[in-house]
N, C-alpha and C positions, 0 to 999 in steps of 0.2 A: 504493499499500499504506500503510495507516494503521498505528496502534499496535494492538498484542495485543487482541482482545476474545473473551473465551469467548461472548458473546451473538452476535456476528457469525458466528463460526464455527459455531455451533448453527443460525443461521438460514440460512448457506449449505449445511449437510448437509441441513436439512429442504427447502431448496428443491429440492435435487438427488433427495432420495428422492422428494418429489411428483412429479418430473417423469417417473422411473423407474417409478413406480406407476400413473401416470393417463396416459402417452402410449403408446397401442397402436401408434402409427405408427413408432415408434423401431425400425430394425432392429437385428440382434444386434451388429452393429458399434457403433454409437452407444451402445446400451447399455452396451456394454464401455468406451467411452471415458468415459460419465458415472459408471459405477461406479469406474474408476481414479481419477477426480476426486474422487469420495466418498472412496476409501480414501486418498488423499494428502493431504487437508485435515491441517493442522498441528493437534496436539492439544495443545500446550502452547506458552507464550511463547517457551522457549528454541528449540525447533523453528523456529517462526514468525520469529524474529530470526535465525537462521543462513540461512534461506531468503532473508529480505530482503537480507541482507549479500551472499549469493551472486549474487543478481540484480543489484545495484547496483554489486558491485565489478568487474564484466565491462564496464561502462560506462566510455568514454574520455572524459577531460575535453575539453570544447569550449572552454574560455576558462579566464583565471586566476580563481582563488577558486572554482573548481568542487570540491566536496566529494568526496573519495575513501574508500571503505571497504575497507582492505587489512588 
């Protein structure tokens, strides 16, 4: 996960929209999965940073000097 970027989030959304619009082989279950991914993309930097913190705070330190986010 990198720093927040409006452009990257737009590219992600556009890629998912293209997949949904142009892939007739997707069954309804997979269409639902991708639609959920599209709906759940972070819309702003605060939301994105909260998600990054939530993901990385669950990691357990493996050695000294490991950065933790709590």
